[in-house]
C-alpha positions as CSV (number, residue, x, y, z in Angstrom):
1,Q,0.7,0.3,0.2
2,V,1.5,3.8,-0.9
3,Q,0.0,6.6,0.7
4,L,0.8,10.1,-1.1
5,V,0.7,13.6,1.0
6,E,0.9,16.8,-1.3
7,S,1.3,19.8,0.6
8,G,2.3,23.6,-0.3
9,G,-0.6,25.1,-2.1
10,G,-2.0,28.1,-1.5
11,L,-2.9,32.0,-2.7
12,V,-0.3,33.1,-4.7
13,Q,-0.8,36.8,-6.9
14,A,0.3,36.5,-10.8
15,G,3.5,36.4,-11.3
16,G,4.5,34.6,-8.2
17,S,6.1,31.2,-7.3
18,L,5.0,28.3,-5.3
19,R,6.7,24.9,-4.4
20,L,4.7,22.1,-4.5
21,S,5.3,18.4,-2.0
22,C,4.3,15.2,-2.5
23,A,5.1,12.7,0.1
24,A,5.3,8.9,-0.1
25,S,5.1,6.1,2.4
26,G,4.4,2.3,2.5
27,R,7.2,1.5,0.2
28,T,11.1,2.1,-0.9
29,F,10.9,4.0,-4.6
30,W,13.7,2.2,-6.6
31,S,12.0,2.6,-9.7
32,A,8.6,4.8,-10.1
33,D,7.1,7.5,-12.3
34,M,6.1,10.4,-10.1
35,A,4.1,12.6,-11.9
36,W,1.8,16.0,-10.9
37,Y,-2.0,16.9,-12.7
38,R,-4.4,19.0,-12.0
39,Q,-7.6,19.4,-12.6
40,A,-9.2,23.4,-13.0
41,P,-13.6,23.4,-11.9
42,G,-15.3,22.1,-15.1
43,K,-12.0,21.2,-16.4
44,E,-10.4,17.6,-17.0
45,R,-7.7,16.3,-15.3
46,E,-4.0,18.0,-17.2
47,F,-0.8,16.5,-16.9
48,V,1.1,18.8,-16.3
49,A,4.6,16.9,-15.3
50,V,6.1,13.3,-14.4
51,I,9.4,12.5,-13.4
52,M,11.1,8.9,-14.1
53,W,13.8,6.9,-12.0
54,S,15.3,3.9,-11.8
55,H,17.5,2.4,-9.5
56,G,17.6,5.1,-8.2
57,S,18.5,7.9,-10.5
58,V,16.4,10.0,-12.0
59,Y,16.8,9.4,-15.9
60,Y,13.5,11.0,-17.6
61,T,11.6,14.7,-17.4
62,S,8.7,16.2,-19.1
63,Y,6.1,18.7,-18.8
64,G,2.9,19.7,-20.2
65,D,3.3,22.4,-23.1
66,S,0.8,25.2,-20.9
67,V,4.1,24.9,-18.0
68,K,6.9,24.2,-19.9
69,G,9.9,27.0,-19.2
70,R,7.5,27.8,-15.9
71,F,7.4,24.8,-14.0
72,T,10.5,22.3,-12.5
73,I,9.8,18.8,-11.7
74,S,12.2,17.2,-8.8
75,T,12.7,14.4,-6.7
76,D,14.6,13.5,-3.1
77,N,14.4,10.0,-3.2
78,A,16.2,9.8,0.4
79,K,13.1,11.5,1.6
80,N,10.2,9.9,-0.9
81,T,9.0,12.8,-1.9
82,V,8.7,14.6,-5.6
83,Y,8.2,18.4,-5.7
84,L,6.7,21.4,-7.8
85,Q,8.2,24.2,-8.4
86,M,5.8,26.5,-9.4
87,N,7.2,30.3,-11.2
88,F,5.7,32.7,-12.9
89,L,1.8,31.9,-12.0
90,K,-1.2,33.0,-14.0
91,P,-4.7,32.9,-13.0
92,E,-5.1,30.0,-15.2
93,D,-2.8,27.1,-13.1
94,T,-5.7,27.8,-10.3
95,A,-6.5,24.0,-10.1
96,I,-6.1,21.4,-7.9
97,Y,-2.9,19.5,-8.0
98,S,-2.4,15.6,-7.7
99,C,0.2,13.6,-7.3
100,K,0.5,10.7,-9.0
101,V,3.4,7.5,-8.7
102,H,3.6,4.6,-11.2
103,L,5.2,1.4,-10.1
104,P,7.0,-1.6,-12.2
105,S,3.9,-3.1,-11.2
106,G,1.2,-1.2,-13.2
107,D,0.2,-0.1,-10.1
108,D,-1.1,3.4,-9.9
109,Y,-1.4,5.7,-6.7
110,W,-2.9,9.4,-6.5
111,G,-2.4,11.7,-3.4
112,P,-5.7,13.6,-1.9
113,G,-4.9,17.3,-3.5
114,T,-3.8,20.2,-2.9
115,Q,-5.8,23.6,-3.7
116,V,-3.5,26.5,-6.0
117,T,-5.0,29.0,-6.3
118,V,-3.4,32.3,-8.1
119,S,-5.0,35.5,-8.0
120,S,-5.0,38.5,-11.0
């Protein structure tokens, strides 16, 4: 069983920054894909970023088109935590941000999400 808990959301003005954290517990992630998604009211869930690691090393990152150049995903393997640094935030970034871990077994686990609100 895997538990994910996001934190770091809040209210920020346009142009500001936030750093989200997603702490995973329940097992050690030697190889896993960890991703951030977001969902705004009335909209479908949107891919934000993914980081893939194997044997404790990161080998791939990717971003959604709407956040490229502004958001950065990173990980602290020792803490089983993935971060999302969000800079130059825009009102359209307002959403609930959730992290997901995809294990080599094919299982997916989701966190409950954290609200990010960007005021204009």
